PDB file of N, CA, C and O in Angstrom:
ATOM      1  N   MET A   1      25.721 138.806 -59.944  1.00  0.00           N
ATOM      2  CA  MET A   1      24.845 136.820 -59.834  1.00  0.00           C
ATOM      3  C   MET A   1      25.719 135.791 -58.531  1.00  0.00           C
ATOM      4  O   MET A   1      26.822 135.279 -58.721  1.00  0.00           O
ATOM      5  N   GLY A   2      25.176 135.708 -57.656  1.00  0.00           N
ATOM      6  CA  GLY A   2      25.731 134.325 -56.820  1.00  0.00           C
ATOM      7  C   GLY A   2      26.410 132.805 -57.820  1.00  0.00           C
ATOM      8  O   GLY A   2      26.287 132.348 -58.956  1.00  0.00           O
ATOM      9  N   GLN A   3      26.674 132.684 -57.361  1.00  0.00           N
ATOM     10  CA  GLN A   3      27.361 131.524 -58.332  1.00  0.00           C
ATOM     11  C   GLN A   3      26.566 130.351 -57.181  1.00  0.00           C
ATOM     12  O   GLN A   3      26.342 130.630 -56.003  1.00  0.00           O
ATOM     13  N   ILE A   4      26.147 128.732 -57.977  1.00  0.00           N
ATOM     14  CA  ILE A   4      25.313 127.521 -58.340  1.00  0.00           C
ATOM     15  C   ILE A   4      26.004 126.843 -58.016  1.00  0.00           C
ATOM     16  O   ILE A   4      26.618 126.441 -59.004  1.00  0.00           O
ATOM     17  N   LEU A   5      26.604 126.061 -56.497  1.00  0.00           N
ATOM     18  CA  LEU A   5      27.647 125.206 -55.961  1.00  0.00           C
ATOM     19  C   LEU A   5      26.660 124.090 -56.035  1.00  0.00           C
ATOM     20  O   LEU A   5      25.590 124.123 -55.427  1.00  0.00           O
ATOM     21  N   HIS A   6      27.184 122.730 -57.080  1.00  0.00           N
ATOM     22  CA  HIS A   6      26.775 121.632 -56.672  1.00  0.00           C
ATOM     23  C   HIS A   6      26.272 120.610 -55.174  1.00  0.00           C
ATOM     24  O   HIS A   6      27.119 119.800 -54.795  1.00  0.00           O
ATOM     25  N   ALA A   7      24.766 120.686 -54.285  1.00  0.00           N
ATOM     26  CA  ALA A   7      25.583 120.317 -52.859  1.00  0.00           C
ATOM     27  C   ALA A   7      26.938 119.549 -52.472  1.00  0.00           C
ATOM     28  O   ALA A   7      27.418 119.861 -51.382  1.00  0.00           O
ATOM     29  N   SER A   8      27.499 118.744 -53.104  1.00  0.00           N
ATOM     30  CA  SER A   8      28.457 118.131 -52.956  1.00  0.00           C
ATOM     31  C   SER A   8      30.133 119.020 -53.162  1.00  0.00           C
ATOM     32  O   SER A   8      31.221 118.537 -52.849  1.00  0.00           O
ATOM     33  N   ALA A   9      29.956 120.037 -53.608  1.00  0.00           N
ATOM     34  CA  ALA A   9      30.873 120.863 -54.785  1.00  0.00           C
ATOM     35  C   ALA A   9      31.654 121.360 -52.456  1.00  0.00           C
ATOM     36  O   ALA A   9      31.143 121.474 -51.342  1.00  0.00           O
ATOM     37  N   THR A  10      33.651 121.488 -53.364  1.00  0.00           N
ATOM     38  CA  THR A  10      33.139 122.149 -52.800  1.00  0.00           C
ATOM     39  C   THR A  10      35.040 123.246 -52.397  1.00  0.00           C
ATOM     40  O   THR A  10      35.950 123.213 -51.569  1.00  0.00           O
ATOM     41  N   THR A  11      34.592 124.140 -53.806  1.00  0.00           N
ATOM     42  CA  THR A  11      35.065 123.990 -54.551  1.00  0.00           C
ATOM     43  C   THR A  11      34.701 125.654 -55.497  1.00  0.00           C
ATOM     44  O   THR A  11      33.867 125.506 -56.390  1.00  0.00           O
ATOM     45  N   THR A  12      34.972 126.361 -55.419  1.00  0.00           N
ATOM     46  CA  THR A  12      34.636 127.701 -56.533  1.00  0.00           C
ATOM     47  C   THR A  12      35.073 127.479 -57.614  1.00  0.00           C
ATOM     48  O   THR A  12      36.112 126.827 -57.724  1.00  0.00           O
ATOM     49  N   GLU A  13      34.414 127.951 -58.691  1.00  0.00           N
ATOM     50  CA  GLU A  13      35.598 128.146 -60.237  1.00  0.00           C
ATOM     51  C   GLU A  13      36.378 129.165 -59.711  1.00  0.00           C
ATOM     52  O   GLU A  13      37.390 128.483 -59.549  1.00  0.00           O
ATOM     53  N   ALA A  14      36.691 130.244 -59.326  1.00  0.00           N
ATOM     54  CA  ALA A  14      37.761 131.011 -58.900  1.00  0.00           C
ATOM     55  C   ALA A  14      38.368 130.099 -58.154  1.00  0.00           C
ATOM     56  O   ALA A  14      39.567 130.344 -58.287  1.00  0.00           O
ATOM     57  N   THR A  15      38.235 129.156 -57.421  1.00  0.00           N
ATOM     58  CA  THR A  15      39.292 128.052 -56.471  1.00  0.00           C
ATOM     59  C   THR A  15      40.625 127.203 -57.458  1.00  0.00           C
ATOM     60  O   THR A  15      41.807 126.897 -57.307  1.00  0.00           O
ATOM     61  N   ARG A  16      39.291 127.057 -58.761  1.00  0.00           N
ATOM     62  CA  ARG A  16      39.312 125.684 -59.334  1.00  0.00           C
ATOM     63  C   ARG A  16      40.751 126.559 -60.670  1.00  0.00           C
ATOM     64  O   ARG A  16      41.836 126.222 -61.144  1.00  0.00           O
ATOM     65  N   ARG A  17      40.103 127.398 -60.727  1.00  0.00           N
ATOM     66  CA  ARG A  17      41.195 128.226 -61.482  1.00  0.00           C
ATOM     67  C   ARG A  17      43.045 128.688 -61.585  1.00  0.00           C
ATOM     68  O   ARG A  17      44.093 128.768 -62.225  1.00  0.00           O
ATOM     69  N   ALA A  18      42.272 128.873 -60.336  1.00  0.00           N
ATOM     70  CA  ALA A  18      43.903 128.673 -59.144  1.00  0.00           C
ATOM     71  C   ALA A  18      43.914 128.158 -58.661  1.00  0.00           C
ATOM     72  O   ALA A  18      43.729 128.051 -57.449  1.00  0.00           O
ATOM     73  N   ILE A  19      44.182 127.500 -59.541  1.00  0.00           N
ATOM     74  CA  ILE A  19      44.517 125.602 -59.078  1.00  0.00           C
ATOM     75  C   ILE A  19      44.878 125.334 -60.345  1.00  0.00           C
ATOM     76  O   ILE A  19      46.043 125.577 -60.662  1.00  0.00           O
ATOM     77  N   GLN A  20      44.101 124.865 -61.177  1.00  0.00           N
ATOM     78  CA  GLN A  20      44.063 124.701 -63.082  1.00  0.00           C
ATOM     79  C   GLN A  20      45.674 126.214 -63.663  1.00  0.00           C
ATOM     80  O   GLN A  20      46.443 126.308 -64.620  1.00  0.00           O
ATOM     81  N   HIS A  21      45.465 126.867 -62.665  1.00  0.00           N
ATOM     82  CA  HIS A  21      46.810 128.273 -63.757  1.00  0.00           C
ATOM     83  C   HIS A  21      48.657 128.524 -62.385  1.00  0.00           C
ATOM     84  O   HIS A  21      49.638 129.265 -62.320  1.00  0.00           O
ATOM     85  N   SER A  22      47.909 127.028 -61.416  1.00  0.00           N
ATOM     86  CA  SER A  22      48.911 127.297 -60.316  1.00  0.00           C
ATOM     87  C   SER A  22      50.656 127.034 -60.291  1.00  0.00           C
ATOM     88  O   SER A  22      50.504 126.003 -60.946  1.00  0.00           O
ATOM     89  N   GLN A  23      51.818 127.078 -60.140  1.00  0.00           N
ATOM     90  CA  GLN A  23      52.785 125.951 -60.139  1.00  0.00           C
ATOM     91  C   GLN A  23      53.531 125.443 -59.283  1.00  0.00           C
ATOM     92  O   GLN A  23      54.705 125.075 -59.341  1.00  0.00           O
ATOM     93  N   GLU A  24      52.616 125.440 -58.295  1.00  0.00           N
ATOM     94  CA  GLU A  24      52.753 124.726 -57.204  1.00  0.00           C
ATOM     95  C   GLU A  24      52.346 123.254 -57.301  1.00  0.00           C
ATOM     96  O   GLU A  24      51.537 122.707 -58.051  1.00  0.00           O
ATOM     97  N   SER A  25      53.562 122.497 -55.804  1.00  0.00           N
ATOM     98  CA  SER A  25      52.760 121.096 -56.831  1.00  0.00           C
ATOM     99  C   SER A  25      51.330 120.562 -56.407  1.00  0.00           C
ATOM    100  O   SER A  25      50.493 121.453 -56.554  1.00  0.00           O
ATOM    101  N   LEU A  26      50.893 119.594 -56.014  1.00  0.00           N
ATOM    102  CA  LEU A  26      49.313 118.875 -56.086  1.00  0.00           C
ATOM    103  C   LEU A  26      49.123 119.124 -54.636  1.00  0.00           C
ATOM    104  O   LEU A  26      48.288 119.600 -53.867  1.00  0.00           O
ATOM    105  N   ARG A  27      50.187 118.625 -54.631  1.00  0.00           N
ATOM    106  CA  ARG A  27      50.260 118.010 -52.924  1.00  0.00           C
ATOM    107  C   ARG A  27      50.188 119.111 -52.070  1.00  0.00           C
ATOM    108  O   ARG A  27      49.447 119.108 -51.087  1.00  0.00           O
ATOM    109  N   THR A  28      50.943 120.105 -52.390  1.00  0.00           N
ATOM    110  CA  THR A  28      50.620 121.581 -51.236  1.00  0.00           C
ATOM    111  C   THR A  28      48.734 122.990 -51.709  1.00  0.00           C
ATOM    112  O   THR A  28      48.046 123.679 -50.955  1.00  0.00           O
ATOM    113  N   LEU A  29      48.683 122.796 -52.949  1.00  0.00           N
ATOM    114  CA  LEU A  29      47.431 122.606 -53.838  1.00  0.00           C
ATOM    115  C   LEU A  29      46.346 122.572 -53.205  1.00  0.00           C
ATOM    116  O   LEU A  29      45.473 123.437 -53.138  1.00  0.00           O
ATOM    117  N   ALA A  30      46.415 121.194 -52.560  1.00  0.00           N
ATOM    118  CA  ALA A  30      45.190 119.844 -51.898  1.00  0.00           C
ATOM    119  C   ALA A  30      45.600 120.645 -50.349  1.00  0.00           C
ATOM    120  O   ALA A  30      44.639 121.226 -49.844  1.00  0.00           O
ATOM    121  N   LYS A  31      46.371 120.691 -49.894  1.00  0.00           N
ATOM    122  CA  LYS A  31      46.406 120.928 -47.985  1.00  0.00           C
ATOM    123  C   LYS A  31      46.408 122.239 -48.015  1.00  0.00           C
ATOM    124  O   LYS A  31      46.966 122.687 -47.014  1.00  0.00           O
ATOM    125  N   ARG A  32      45.776 123.566 -49.193  1.00  0.00           N
ATOM    126  CA  ARG A  32      45.455 124.526 -48.925  1.00  0.00           C
ATOM    127  C   ARG A  32      44.160 125.097 -49.312  1.00  0.00           C
ATOM    128  O   ARG A  32      43.806 126.216 -48.941  1.00  0.00           O
ATOM    129  N   TYR A  33      43.562 124.448 -49.942  1.00  0.00           N
ATOM    130  CA  TYR A  33      42.665 124.146 -50.755  1.00  0.00           C
ATOM    131  C   TYR A  33      41.709 123.191 -49.694  1.00  0.00           C
ATOM    132  O   TYR A  33      40.603 122.888 -50.140  1.00  0.00           O
ATOM    133  N   GLY A  34      42.104 122.634 -48.147  1.00  0.00           N
ATOM    134  CA  GLY A  34      41.506 121.769 -48.083  1.00  0.00           C
ATOM    135  C   GLY A  34      40.623 120.327 -49.129  1.00  0.00           C
ATOM    136  O   GLY A  34      40.435 119.486 -48.250  1.00  0.00           O
ATOM    137  N   ILE A  35      40.358 120.044 -49.752  1.00  0.00           N
ATOM    138  CA  ILE A  35      40.440 118.901 -51.061  1.00  0.00           C
ATOM    139  C   ILE A  35      41.915 117.565 -51.506  1.00  0.00           C
ATOM    140  O   ILE A  35      43.136 117.667 -51.626  1.00  0.00           O
ATOM    141  N   ASN A  36      40.805 116.290 -51.638  1.00  0.00           N
ATOM    142  CA  ASN A  36      42.532 115.334 -52.074  1.00  0.00           C
ATOM    143  C   ASN A  36      42.695 115.273 -52.533  1.00  0.00           C
ATOM    144  O   ASN A  36      41.897 115.611 -53.406  1.00  0.00           O
ATOM    145  N   VAL A  37      44.057 114.719 -52.992  1.00  0.00           N
ATOM    146  CA  VAL A  37      44.926 115.528 -53.891  1.00  0.00           C
ATOM    147  C   VAL A  37      44.606 114.615 -55.677  1.00  0.00           C
ATOM    148  O   VAL A  37      44.822 114.764 -56.879  1.00  0.00           O
ATOM    149  N   VAL A  38      43.934 113.622 -54.641  1.00  0.00           N
ATOM    150  CA  VAL A  38      43.217 112.574 -56.191  1.00  0.00           C
ATOM    151  C   VAL A  38      41.926 113.502 -56.834  1.00  0.00           C
ATOM    152  O   VAL A  38      41.472 113.597 -57.974  1.00  0.00           O
ATOM    153  N   THR A  39      41.523 114.216 -55.371  1.00  0.00           N
ATOM    154  CA  THR A  39      39.859 115.365 -56.632  1.00  0.00           C
ATOM    155  C   THR A  39      40.533 115.180 -57.960  1.00  0.00           C
ATOM    156  O   THR A  39      41.750 115.266 -58.126  1.00  0.00           O
ATOM    157  N   HIS A  40      39.168 114.777 -59.400  1.00  0.00           N
ATOM    158  CA  HIS A  40      39.221 116.007 -60.725  1.00  0.00           C
ATOM    159  C   HIS A  40      38.511 117.070 -60.723  1.00  0.00           C
ATOM    160  O   HIS A  40      38.593 117.869 -61.656  1.00  0.00           O
TER     161      HIS A  40
END
């Protein structure tokens, strides 16, 4: 079954999970995934 994303969503559930479990800095992760560091 495919994942349904909000029209303005920029990350998938898997990407968010990877960010949450990462030991890397927020700046590094934001750059890697192309998101704003203040995005919550």
